KOLTI-50688 format. One line per 3 residues: number of its first residue (from 0); for each residue x, y, z of N, C-alpha, C. Coordinates in pm, 1 decimal. Layout:
<sites>
NUM = X,Y,Z,X,Y,Z,X,Y,Z; ...
</sites>
This chain:
<sites>
0 = -806.2,1634.3,-882.1,-947.5,1616.8,-876.1,-1065.5,1744.4,-934.9; -1163.4,1677.4,-969.0,-1279.5,1741.0,-1010.2,-1330.3,1853.4,-877.9; -1405.6,1933.8,-986.9,-1459.1,2037.1,-917.4,-1546.9,1960.9,-861.2
3 = -1638.3,1902.6,-871.9,-1731.3,1828.0,-815.5,-1648.5,1692.1,-817.7; -1596.3,1679.5,-662.5,-1549.5,1513.4,-587.9,-1647.3,1448.1,-586.2; -1723.4,1436.2,-697.4,-1824.6,1240.5,-737.8,-1835.0,1300.2,-853.4
6 = -1786.7,1326.0,-941.0,-1802.5,1332.2,-1084.9,-1663.3,1269.9,-1136.8; -1674.0,1105.6,-1150.3,-1538.5,1027.9,-1191.8,-1508.2,1086.3,-1355.8; -1358.6,1089.5,-1344.9,-1280.2,1140.6,-1487.5,-1283.2,961.1,-1557.1
9 = -1339.5,1028.7,-1736.6,-1274.4,918.5,-1784.5,-1149.1,808.2,-1798.6; -1118.3,707.5,-1819.2,-985.6,639.4,-1818.1,-1003.9,526.6,-1936.4; -851.3,491.4,-1972.3,-897.5,359.4,-2031.3,-789.3,251.4,-2010.5
12 = -795.2,117.4,-1993.1,-734.0,64.0,-1924.4,-660.0,0.4,-2083.9; -495.0,43.1,-2025.0,-436.5,13.1,-2150.1,-346.5,-121.1,-2113.5; -309.4,-180.5,-2007.0,-253.2,-322.7,-2056.4,-267.2,-406.3,-1855.6
15 = -267.1,-504.0,-1857.3,-328.3,-587.4,-1719.2,-163.7,-634.8,-1757.2; -99.1,-691.8,-1581.9,-3.6,-788.3,-1574.3,-69.1,-877.4,-1496.8; -46.7,-1059.1,-1490.0,-40.9,-1110.3,-1391.9,-21.1,-1121.5,-1304.5
18 = 20.3,-1114.2,-1131.3,83.3,-1079.9,-1047.7,100.5,-1200.3,-995.5; -6.3,-1272.8,-967.1,-54.1,-1368.5,-884.4,-152.5,-1452.5,-964.7; -219.3,-1545.2,-856.4,-326.4,-1651.6,-918.3,-460.6,-1570.1,-893.1
21 = -469.5,-1413.1,-807.8,-569.1,-1372.0,-782.3,-534.5,-1218.1,-750.2; -421.3,-1196.2,-798.7,-408.8,-1029.4,-819.3,-325.9,-979.8,-953.3; -356.4,-908.9,-1001.8,-317.3,-829.8,-1140.8,-313.7,-693.0,-1110.5
24 = -200.8,-647.2,-1165.7,-228.7,-470.9,-1173.9,-259.5,-431.8,-1316.6; -322.4,-329.7,-1297.6,-381.4,-262.4,-1441.9,-349.2,-117.3,-1462.4; -275.4,-125.0,-1604.8,-209.9,19.1,-1606.4,-322.9,102.8,-1699.7
27 = -353.7,183.6,-1643.6,-481.3,283.9,-1685.3,-404.3,403.2,-1678.9; -477.7,467.1,-1810.2,-434.9,635.6,-1878.6,-571.2,712.0,-1857.5; -595.9,799.1,-1754.0,-654.5,918.5,-1723.7,-723.6,970.2,-1850.2
30 = -847.2,1078.0,-1860.7,-842.7,1123.5,-2026.3,-757.5,1286.9,-1935.7; -714.2,1319.8,-1816.1,-646.9,1431.9,-1804.8,-539.0,1367.0,-1670.1; -387.4,1407.4,-1684.7,-345.7,1377.7,-1626.5,-347.2,1377.5,-1445.6
33 = -345.2,1298.8,-1405.0,-396.8,1267.1,-1291.2,-288.0,1250.8,-1186.3; -223.8,1382.1,-1129.4,-142.7,1396.1,-1004.5,-147.0,1324.7,-830.1; -86.0,1229.4,-757.3,-120.4,1243.5,-672.4,-12.6,1190.4,-577.1
36 = 5.3,1143.6,-470.5,91.1,1113.3,-353.4,113.3,984.0,-270.0; 228.4,928.8,-259.4,237.7,828.5,-200.2,138.0,840.8,-67.7; 29.4,700.8,-94.5,-63.0,696.2,6.8,-208.8,686.8,21.8
39 = -253.6,801.1,-118.6,-339.0,882.8,-146.4,-424.2,744.1,-220.6; -598.7,730.4,-230.4,-617.6,665.9,-287.7,-714.5,706.1,-422.3; -778.9,635.9,-502.3,-862.0,668.2,-599.4,-996.4,579.8,-557.4
42 = -1068.1,609.0,-640.3,-1213.0,513.3,-652.2,-1212.2,504.1,-802.7; -1194.9,407.0,-840.8,-1236.9,288.8,-958.7,-1356.7,254.6,-1042.6; -1388.8,330.4,-1080.7,-1522.8,294.5,-1153.9,-1534.0,171.3,-1271.1
45 = -1598.6,62.0,-1244.6,-1614.0,-27.2,-1388.2,-1759.1,8.6,-1440.8; -1783.6,88.5,-1548.9,-1923.8,129.1,-1571.5,-2045.0,28.9,-1562.1; -2162.5,55.3,-1521.1,-2270.6,-59.8,-1513.9,-2225.7,-200.1,-1383.1
48 = -2103.1,-184.9,-1366.0,-2108.9,-231.7,-1229.8,-2087.9,-174.2,-1109.5; -1998.2,-52.9,-1081.7,-1963.8,-8.4,-958.5,-1854.7,10.3,-959.8; -1817.7,93.7,-814.1,-1721.0,166.5,-789.4,-1616.9,89.1,-690.7
51 = -1473.9,121.6,-690.6,-1422.3,118.8,-512.6,-1336.1,168.9,-501.3; -1252.5,179.5,-388.6,-1139.5,217.5,-350.5,-1044.8,138.6,-366.9; -862.0,225.8,-432.1,-749.2,136.6,-450.1,-684.3,246.4,-402.5
54 = -535.3,233.1,-405.8,-447.1,309.8,-383.8,-326.3,242.8,-455.5; -317.4,376.9,-581.4,-180.2,344.1,-699.4,-74.6,233.1,-623.9; -35.1,195.1,-724.9,125.6,94.9,-699.2,212.5,178.3,-795.0
57 = 178.4,270.5,-865.2,294.1,331.9,-934.8,387.7,471.0,-880.2; 434.3,496.5,-966.9,519.2,574.5,-925.8,440.2,728.1,-877.5; 442.1,812.7,-802.3,380.2,934.2,-797.8,430.7,1052.6,-848.5
60 = 538.1,1094.2,-940.6,635.3,1130.1,-1008.4,605.8,1089.7,-1178.7; 471.7,1023.2,-1188.2,416.9,961.6,-1350.5,259.7,1036.3,-1338.1; 199.7,1106.3,-1410.5,66.8,1132.1,-1417.2,-3.6,1100.1,-1501.1
63 = 33.9,1114.8,-1633.0,13.0,1074.9,-1743.2,-89.6,875.2,-1763.4; -45.9,824.3,-1662.7,-88.7,688.4,-1656.9,-41.0,694.9,-1457.9; -172.6,530.3,-1468.7,-145.2,488.1,-1306.2,-117.8,397.9,-1300.8
66 = -58.7,252.3,-1230.0,-99.8,143.4,-1229.1,-149.4,151.1,-1076.9; -267.1,22.7,-1108.6,-365.6,-1.5,-972.2,-328.1,-176.5,-956.9; -284.1,-199.7,-844.7,-264.9,-356.5,-823.1,-410.6,-392.5,-726.1
69 = -482.6,-506.5,-787.9,-606.9,-497.1,-737.6,-625.1,-706.8,-701.4; -648.8,-759.9,-560.3,-673.4,-853.3,-598.6,-831.3,-869.4,-592.0; -902.2,-1015.6,-650.2,-1032.7,-1010.4,-674.4,-1125.9,-1084.8,-588.2
72 = -1132.0,-963.3,-503.2,-1215.4,-1033.8,-376.4,-1385.4,-994.7,-353.0; -1433.0,-961.1,-489.7,-1545.1,-933.1,-465.5,-1636.4,-894.6,-625.2; -1713.5,-827.3,-609.7,-1798.7,-777.6,-767.5,-1718.7,-703.8,-855.9
75 = -1692.7,-600.5,-771.4,-1617.0,-492.0,-854.8,-1481.2,-571.0,-903.0; -1376.6,-669.3,-850.0,-1279.8,-679.4,-836.6,-1296.5,-779.5,-947.6; -1379.5,-837.2,-934.8,-1416.5,-959.3,-1040.0,-1465.1,-896.7,-1204.6
78 = -1510.1,-814.5,-1195.2,-1566.8,-793.0,-1307.5,-1396.3,-750.3,-1341.3; -1299.4,-644.9,-1303.9,-1203.7,-596.2,-1335.2,-1086.4,-676.9,-1405.5; -1090.0,-802.4,-1327.7,-960.4,-886.1,-1335.5,-1056.1,-1021.3,-1491.9
81 = -1192.0,-985.8,-1525.1,-1224.0,-996.6,-1636.2,-1206.4,-895.9,-1768.7; -1098.5,-764.1,-1707.9,-1129.0,-694.6,-1859.4,-1002.0,-741.4,-1958.4; -993.1,-629.0,-2046.3,-942.5,-663.0,-2137.6,-902.1,-494.5,-2160.0
84 = -751.2,-464.1,-2213.2,-687.7,-350.3,-2264.2,-756.0,-288.3,-2374.5; -775.4,-159.9,-2334.0,-892.5,-77.0,-2394.4,-1007.6,-75.9,-2364.0; -1071.3,-118.7,-2256.4,-1166.9,-155.7,-2179.0,-1190.5,38.6,-2137.5
87 = -1316.8,53.3,-2100.4,-1355.6,179.9,-2042.8,-1313.6,193.0,-1856.3; -1294.5,288.8,-1831.6,-1319.6,294.9,-1677.9,-1316.3,445.7,-1629.6; -1309.8,459.8,-1534.6,-1345.6,575.8,-1453.5,-1288.1,629.2,-1326.9
90 = -1181.8,720.9,-1338.4,-1107.4,775.6,-1196.6,-1148.3,881.5,-1104.3; -1205.7,895.5,-985.0,-1231.7,944.5,-918.4,-1097.9,1003.7,-798.4; -1087.4,1121.4,-803.7,-995.3,1142.5,-684.8,-825.3,1215.4,-748.0
93 = -694.4,1242.7,-668.7,-638.3,1133.5,-593.1,-739.2,1214.2,-398.2; -756.7,1115.1,-349.0,-839.6,1129.9,-212.7,-733.6,1110.8,-80.0; -792.7,1142.1,11.7,-717.9,1107.8,122.4,-584.4,1153.5,151.0
96 = -496.2,1145.3,256.5,-394.4,1240.1,313.5,-272.8,1059.9,247.3; -177.1,1162.3,214.5,-49.9,1066.8,179.8,25.3,1078.2,260.4; 151.3,982.2,318.2,254.4,957.9,354.7,307.4,1082.0,427.9
99 = 342.5,1144.5,501.1,435.4,1257.7,542.3,564.9,1226.0,507.6; 622.7,1225.9,394.4,780.2,1200.6,347.4,854.9,1273.7,422.5; 841.6,1462.2,425.0,907.1,1505.6,529.4,935.5,1491.4,636.3
102 = 840.5,1413.9,695.9,905.8,1328.9,798.6,1008.4,1213.2,858.4; 1015.0,1196.8,700.0,1115.5,1058.5,707.5,1280.8,1118.8,664.3; 1256.1,1259.7,600.0,1383.7,1295.7,606.4,1528.5,1251.6,720.3
105 = 1620.1,1218.1,716.6,1713.0,1216.6,802.7,1684.9,1081.2,840.5; 1549.8,980.7,828.2,1538.6,901.0,936.5,1586.9,776.8,829.2; 1601.0,683.6,895.4,1589.2,515.0,891.9,1429.4,484.7,808.1
108 = 1386.7,447.8,738.9,1274.8,397.8,682.7,1227.1,232.9,634.7; 1154.9,205.8,804.6,1133.4,33.3,784.0,994.8,-3.8,660.0; 999.3,-57.2,593.2,872.7,-57.9,502.4,843.2,-199.8,553.8
111 = 681.3,-246.8,648.6,656.8,-366.7,637.7,527.8,-410.0,579.6; 544.1,-500.9,505.9,386.5,-537.7,392.9,391.3,-653.4,386.4; 204.9,-682.4,359.4,172.2,-852.3,369.2,111.0,-843.8,289.9
114 = 118.9,-952.4,210.7,26.7,-957.2,67.6,22.4,-868.2,-3.4; -106.6,-834.0,-67.2,-128.9,-720.5,-148.9,-117.3,-561.3,-93.4; -83.8,-566.9,35.1,-42.3,-511.2,77.4,73.6,-380.2,71.6
117 = 114.3,-461.8,10.1,240.8,-435.0,-63.1,249.9,-331.5,-173.3; 102.2,-334.4,-221.0,95.7,-215.0,-351.4,130.8,-100.8,-322.2; 39.1,-34.3,-240.9,65.9,131.8,-210.0,218.2,127.3,-114.9
120 = 221.0,44.3,-38.2,408.4,69.7,-33.4,491.7,69.5,-141.6; 480.5,-15.9,-250.2,536.5,41.1,-386.2,548.4,113.1,-466.0; 434.0,245.1,-451.1,373.0,381.7,-456.8,503.8,428.5,-374.9
123 = 522.6,407.1,-242.3,590.7,491.9,-131.0,733.5,477.2,-178.3; 769.6,316.0,-229.0,873.0,310.1,-272.6,978.4,425.4,-338.0; 847.6,438.4,-491.8,929.2,496.5,-602.2,920.9,641.1,-556.1
126 = 831.6,713.7,-443.3,878.1,797.6,-399.4,1026.1,865.8,-359.3; 1061.2,735.3,-264.4,1152.5,717.4,-198.5,1290.2,757.2,-253.9; 1291.5,630.8,-384.5,1385.2,654.3,-469.1,1435.2,764.1,-567.0
129 = 1312.5,863.8,-553.3,1327.6,983.0,-595.3,1454.9,1041.7,-547.1; 1480.5,1087.3,-444.2,1556.3,1165.9,-381.6,1655.4,1034.8,-216.8; 1698.4,948.7,-284.4,1734.0,845.8,-204.2,1784.3,900.5,-71.7
132 = 1901.1,1035.3,-121.2,1986.9,1102.2,-10.1,1925.4,1176.8,100.4; 1775.5,1181.6,104.7,1727.6,1195.1,174.4,1708.6,1144.8,299.4; 1733.8,995.7,283.2,1697.8,892.0,394.8,1814.6,824.5,427.5
135 = 1847.3,802.8,569.3,1981.8,730.7,613.0,1935.5,570.9,561.9; 1861.7,508.0,527.8,1858.3,336.3,465.8,1721.1,376.5,488.7; 1673.4,250.1,405.4,1529.4,160.4,374.4,1584.0,60.5,404.3
138 = 1504.4,8.8,482.7,1444.3,-152.3,468.4,1279.7,-218.2,430.0; 1303.8,-340.5,353.1,1183.2,-379.0,370.5,1177.2,-519.5,421.9; 1053.0,-526.1,485.9,1018.5,-682.9,522.0,914.6,-699.0,428.8
141 = 875.1,-813.7,412.3,741.5,-862.8,308.8,732.4,-1000.8,346.0; 600.1,-1033.6,388.4,549.2,-1172.9,370.8,390.9,-1198.3,363.9; 401.2,-1304.7,266.5,327.2,-1339.3,172.6,285.6,-1508.5,164.2
144 = 142.9,-1535.5,163.6,134.4,-1644.5,184.1,181.9,-1799.2,161.0; 235.4,-1786.4,18.3,340.6,-1890.2,-18.4,413.8,-1806.1,-125.2; 545.9,-1871.7,-187.2,590.4,-1840.0,-252.5,525.1,-1775.9,-413.7
147 = 441.9,-1853.6,-441.3,332.3,-1812.8,-522.8,275.0,-1678.2,-587.7; 300.7,-1661.9,-419.9,159.2,-1515.7,-377.3,219.8,-1411.9,-380.4; 365.7,-1427.6,-381.9,486.6,-1300.7,-367.4,395.1,-1200.8,-504.0
150 = 378.3,-1080.6,-427.6,336.9,-953.0,-529.6,524.9,-894.4,-577.7; 542.6,-889.3,-696.2,606.7,-796.1,-803.7,710.4,-931.0,-749.9; 762.4,-1005.8,-755.0,801.7,-1069.9,-741.0,954.8,-1042.3,-791.3
153 = 976.2,-1066.6,-912.6,1097.5,-1050.2,-951.1,1173.5,-914.4,-913.3; 1070.3,-807.0,-865.5,1159.3,-668.9,-807.5,1185.6,-688.6,-664.1; 1103.9,-752.5,-591.6,1100.8,-756.9,-473.7,1241.9,-845.3,-457.7
156 = 1275.4,-969.5,-512.4,1368.7,-1087.2,-490.7,1497.7,-1011.4,-538.7; 1520.1,-932.9,-610.3,1602.0,-817.3,-642.6,1623.2,-683.3,-592.7; 1539.9,-703.2,-524.7,1559.9,-573.4,-424.0,1556.6,-418.4,-488.8
159 = 1463.9,-415.4,-602.7,1429.4,-286.1,-697.2,1556.8,-293.5,-745.5; 1617.2,-358.4,-742.5,1774.7,-330.0,-790.4,1884.6,-227.4,-703.5; 1844.4,-203.5,-594.7,1922.1,-131.2,-547.4,1995.5,-183.8,-420.4
162 = 2121.8,-173.9,-460.2,2178.1,-278.4,-371.8,2194.9,-195.3,-201.4; 2179.6,-76.5,-213.5,2177.5,-8.9,-78.6,2053.7,-55.0,-7.7; 1932.0,-133.6,-61.9,1807.5,-146.4,-3.7,1841.3,-280.9,64.0
165 = 1811.1,-294.5,207.1,1817.3,-410.2,276.3,1656.2,-520.7,294.5; 1608.1,-561.4,185.9,1536.2,-677.1,191.0,1538.1,-785.2,201.7; 1406.7,-844.8,276.3,1399.6,-969.3,347.2,1269.0,-1013.5,338.8
168 = 1233.8,-1119.1,290.3,1114.1,-1180.1,241.6,1063.0,-1310.9,295.2; 962.7,-1323.4,385.3,940.9,-1433.2,402.8,770.3,-1525.7,332.8; 777.1,-1662.2,388.2,643.2,-1703.0,352.0,569.7,-1792.8,466.9
171 = 449.8,-1786.2,493.5,373.2,-1875.5,565.3,414.5,-1999.3,563.3; 402.6,-2038.2,390.7,419.3,-2179.8,381.6,512.3,-2213.2,265.1; 609.9,-2259.4,299.6,704.1,-2306.3,152.6,657.3,-2388.3,95.5
174 = 706.3,-2413.3,-43.5,711.8,-2503.6,-149.4,817.6,-2535.6,-148.6; 833.5,-2686.9,-246.4,950.1,-2691.1,-271.6,1089.5,-2669.9,-329.6; 1054.7,-2529.0,-412.5,1123.5,-2457.0,-441.6,1209.8,-2313.4,-346.0
177 = 1156.5,-2335.1,-229.6,1174.5,-2206.0,-168.7,1287.6,-2272.2,-60.1; 1379.0,-2164.6,-59.5,1496.4,-2215.7,33.0,1493.8,-2057.5,145.4; 1422.3,-1974.1,150.5,1432.2,-1804.4,223.4,1346.8,-1898.0,362.0
180 = 1316.3,-1799.8,430.0,1207.7,-1770.4,531.4,1079.4,-1857.4,474.3; 1085.1,-1872.2,651.3,946.7,-1974.1,671.1,867.0,-1856.1,771.4; 722.4,-1854.9,787.2,703.1,-1785.6,908.0,660.4,-1638.9,852.8
183 = 520.3,-1606.1,983.1,477.1,-1497.4,958.3,576.9,-1376.8,935.1; 530.0,-1229.7,934.2,620.8,-1138.2,928.5,677.9,-1093.4,1012.3; 629.0,-1075.2,1131.4,668.8,-1048.2,1232.4,846.9,-1133.5,1283.8
186 = 846.3,-1235.4,1246.4,960.1,-1355.0,1253.6,1104.6,-1249.3,1186.8; 1051.3,-1210.8,1092.8,1162.7,-1130.6,980.5,1166.4,-992.8,1066.1; 1109.3,-947.0,1192.1,1100.5,-789.7,1232.9,1211.0,-856.9,1389.9
189 = 1269.6,-951.0,1373.8,1348.4,-1019.6,1489.2,1489.0,-938.3,1477.3; 1551.4,-932.0,1590.9,1688.5,-871.8,1604.2,1772.0,-893.2,1510.5; 1740.9,-1025.5,1491.7,1867.5,-1099.6,1399.6,1867.5,-1069.6,1273.9
192 = 1722.1,-1065.3,1194.3,1682.2,-1029.0,1089.4,1662.0,-886.1,1034.7; 1681.2,-784.8,1128.8,1656.6,-654.5,1108.2,1793.8,-562.0,1183.1; 1847.8,-524.5,1153.1,1926.3,-456.3,1189.6,1940.1,-296.6,1168.7
195 = 1791.1,-227.1,1237.2,1819.4,-92.3,1248.7,1759.0,-25.7,1399.8; 1776.8,119.8,1353.7,1794.6,145.4,1476.3,1643.6,278.8,1505.8; 1568.1,164.0,1614.9,1456.3,266.3,1617.9,1446.0,387.7,1661.4
198 = 1527.4,433.5,1710.7,1536.5,559.3,1778.0,1556.7,672.1,1642.7; 1572.4,614.2,1541.5,1568.4,734.2,1417.4,1559.8,643.2,1323.6; 1453.6,595.1,1311.4,1386.7,551.2,1240.9,1207.6,541.2,1232.5
201 = 1150.8,560.9,1112.9,1007.1,574.9,1135.9,960.7,422.0,1054.5; 836.6,380.7,1045.0,821.9,249.6,1046.7,677.8,272.5,941.0; 660.0,181.8,847.5,530.1,192.0,765.1,501.3,68.0,702.4
204 = 326.4,59.1,739.2,288.2,-84.1,784.5,151.1,-85.5,723.2; 129.8,-191.0,607.3,33.3,-195.7,563.5,16.3,-352.0,481.2; -118.0,-401.6,560.7,-136.7,-536.9,443.5,-265.8,-560.6,521.9
207 = -310.6,-721.6,549.2,-436.3,-755.4,634.3,-449.5,-717.0,782.7; -530.0,-680.1,797.8,-560.8,-628.8,980.0,-503.3,-665.8,1104.3; -493.5,-836.9,1097.5,-409.4,-906.8,1153.0,-287.4,-906.9,1130.7
210 = -246.8,-896.0,1062.6,-17.9,-850.7,1044.4,-42.3,-747.7,1098.3; -127.4,-618.7,1055.5,-53.2,-491.0,1072.4,-52.7,-455.2,1198.9; -185.7,-553.8,1282.1,-190.5,-542.1,1463.4,-30.0,-605.6,1541.6
213 = -16.5,-712.1,1473.0,54.6,-800.1,1552.6,245.9,-696.4,1485.7; 245.2,-661.6,1356.0,350.6,-591.9,1356.3,391.6,-461.0,1389.9; 263.7,-393.8,1489.6,260.6,-297.1,1541.0,309.3,-311.3,1648.5
216 = 251.3,-434.0,1753.7,306.7,-451.6,1826.4,467.0,-469.0,1849.5; 456.2,-542.4,1763.4,635.4,-573.8,1741.4,744.7,-470.6,1736.3; 684.1,-388.9,1639.6,772.1,-235.4,1615.7,736.1,-150.4,1771.9
219 = 664.7,-162.9,1834.6,635.0,-96.0,1973.4,757.4,-164.9,2064.5; 765.7,-272.4,2038.4,832.3,-391.9,2154.8,994.5,-328.1,2117.2; 1045.2,-340.5,1924.2,1164.6,-307.1,1924.2,1187.5,-139.4,1996.2
222 = 1131.7,-81.2,1995.3,1137.1,40.7,2045.4,1089.1,175.4,1958.7; 1013.3,132.3,1858.3,969.1,208.6,1767.1,862.0,315.5,1855.5; 899.5,426.7,1828.9,745.0,546.5,1931.9,619.4,516.8,1836.5
225 = 547.8,511.4,1863.4,400.7,574.6,1842.4,390.9,620.9,1691.3; 413.3,755.5,1730.9,421.7,907.3,1673.8,488.9,820.8,1532.9; 607.6,718.4,1540.0,686.5,708.1,1423.2,670.1,581.4,1343.0
228 = 526.1,515.7,1406.7,502.7,411.7,1350.3,335.8,454.7,1223.3; 345.5,431.8,1080.7,268.8,498.4,1009.5,149.8,387.1,968.7; 58.1,388.6,940.6,-28.8,227.6,922.5,-152.3,306.4,767.1
231 = -176.6,195.6,756.2,-230.8,255.3,623.9,-387.0,171.3,626.2; -485.9,262.2,684.5,-604.4,197.6,771.0,-707.5,191.2,655.6; -724.1,127.2,547.8,-807.2,103.3,451.0,-958.3,86.1,461.4
234 = -990.6,150.6,557.2,-1174.1,76.6,578.8,-1219.1,35.2,494.5; -1357.2,116.3,496.5,-1477.5,100.5,395.5,-1501.8,198.2,313.9; -1429.3,317.3,250.8,-1410.1,400.2,170.0,-1479.1,421.7,86.7
237 = -1613.4,509.3,92.4,-1714.8,452.9,-28.1,-1714.4,647.6,-120.8; -1765.0,706.6,-36.9,-1774.4,804.0,-130.2,-1683.9,883.1,-116.0; -1539.0,873.3,-50.7,-1417.3,956.0,-53.4,-1414.1,1074.6,14.4
240 = -1492.7,1137.6,88.0,-1469.5,1256.3,110.9,-1546.0,1293.0,235.7; -1560.5,1225.9,360.3,-1548.5,1209.0,468.9,-1693.2,1218.2,477.5; -1809.8,1200.8,348.3,-1991.4,1201.6,407.4,-2073.6,1101.4,446.2
243 = -2076.0,991.8,388.9,-2126.1,925.6,394.0,-2106.7,778.1,489.1; -1970.0,790.0,610.7,-1982.8,780.1,724.5,-1940.3,605.0,710.7; -1910.4,553.0,655.4,-1904.3,412.5,639.6,-1718.8,342.6,673.4
246 = -1669.9,467.0,682.4,-1507.5,408.1,720.4,-1499.9,515.0,828.0; -1560.8,513.5,914.6,-1576.0,572.1,1002.1,-1474.1,549.3,1141.6; -1301.4,597.7,1183.9,-1257.9,537.7,1260.5,-1275.7,607.4,1400.8
249 = -1319.3,607.3,1504.1,-1378.4,684.8,1608.9,-1431.2,824.8,1543.1; -1338.6,930.0,1599.1,-1353.2,1073.5,1589.8,-1304.4,1069.0,1413.4; -1207.1,1008.0,1362.5,-1209.6,1006.6,1219.2,-1258.0,946.2,1111.8
252 = -1295.6,983.9,971.3,-1274.5,898.2,894.3,-1139.3,897.9,794.0; -1114.8,698.7,757.3,-1077.1,707.0,710.8,-993.1,778.5,563.9; -1107.8,776.9,462.9,-1120.0,827.8,355.5,-1055.2,988.1,341.4
255 = -1133.5,1070.6,431.7,-1055.2,1199.8,448.0,-915.7,1215.5,533.1; -946.2,1182.3,672.8,-831.4,1181.4,754.0,-713.1,1112.4,750.0; -734.5,1002.1,686.9,-662.6,916.7,671.6,-627.6,860.4,489.4
258 = -610.5,743.4,447.8,-622.7,654.7,483.8,-459.6,631.0,588.9; -311.2,727.7,560.2,-193.6,705.9,647.0,-228.6,748.6,815.6; -197.1,711.6,895.6,-232.5,767.8,998.5,-143.0,724.2,1083.0
261 = -80.9,808.0,1160.7,47.4,716.1,1266.1,-38.2,680.4,1410.2; 28.6,574.9,1461.5,-40.5,490.2,1540.0,-76.4,567.5,1667.3; -15.0,685.7,1677.9,-27.1,754.6,1832.3,-176.2,839.6,1818.8
264 = -225.6,865.7,1678.7,-361.2,923.6,1652.4,-459.8,810.2,1715.4; -439.1,707.6,1634.5,-563.6,620.8,1714.3,-523.0,496.8,1792.3; -420.9,495.1,1840.4,-422.6,386.5,1939.0,-478.6,339.6,2042.9
267 = -552.7,480.5,2127.0,-664.7,441.2,2202.3,-815.8,414.7,2143.4; -842.1,385.3,2046.5,-922.5,420.6,1969.4,-972.4,232.3,1937.0; -1129.2,198.7,1972.3,-1178.0,46.6,1976.9,-1191.3,-16.9,1877.8
270 = -1137.5,-144.2,1830.1,-1161.6,-193.2,1724.0,-1103.8,-116.6,1596.1; -1004.4,-84.9,1600.2,-925.3,-17.6,1512.7,-866.8,-116.4,1375.9; -859.5,-231.0,1457.2,-774.7,-355.5,1369.6,-910.4,-459.0,1293.8
273 = -1048.2,-422.8,1329.8,-1181.7,-495.6,1246.6,-1173.8,-462.1,1111.7
</sites>
């Protein structure tokens, strides 16, 4: 990060990949290498339009370029989705706290994602792939609205090309070509779909707030300890350094103290799923 946390670093857009009808992955090359850890976020600037926070979806081991998977949902993202390779951008960061990978060593790791929430989890997966021998097993449970809304569909359906991974997908609503699971993501957390040991595991959840709420309740029901459930609480993170107060979460600031929180730290706070 720059000595001035408010000063963005120039960057160039190198490539754009259409993931779904309203989600694209942007390959961005910063002016200087950007070293981040899985779970941290950056503030991405579209000159003349504005800035918005996003969590990188690429491997933390690659610093010369960064991938950011973004859903078109507002003014800044609308402009981003219209950009072509060669466009000027700017980046602040990395910001926030990463996933505490050292606490996952020797554990089964369950990753639960919903929709574009798989983007930050993709960076986490790449970080886990760097040293798979440190983890007992990796499970991925992912839900999307329809088959057409599955992000990174080819990689997800192929289990990222790793036979040792246990990957199950579900969709809220099937189409004519879908023969897989149908229903919300909690259905594939049921014991008949998930053969893991909560007593020797950690769970990481990222997705829409309603999905995170019910996934967390299901994980607690399965026997995961609150301190072993990690949530990506991406609130309205504006300044990125805990000064503006927009992302206040009880006594915490999501941008500075998070966005990664273990459930035991925030479980007694009000309106955490808003």
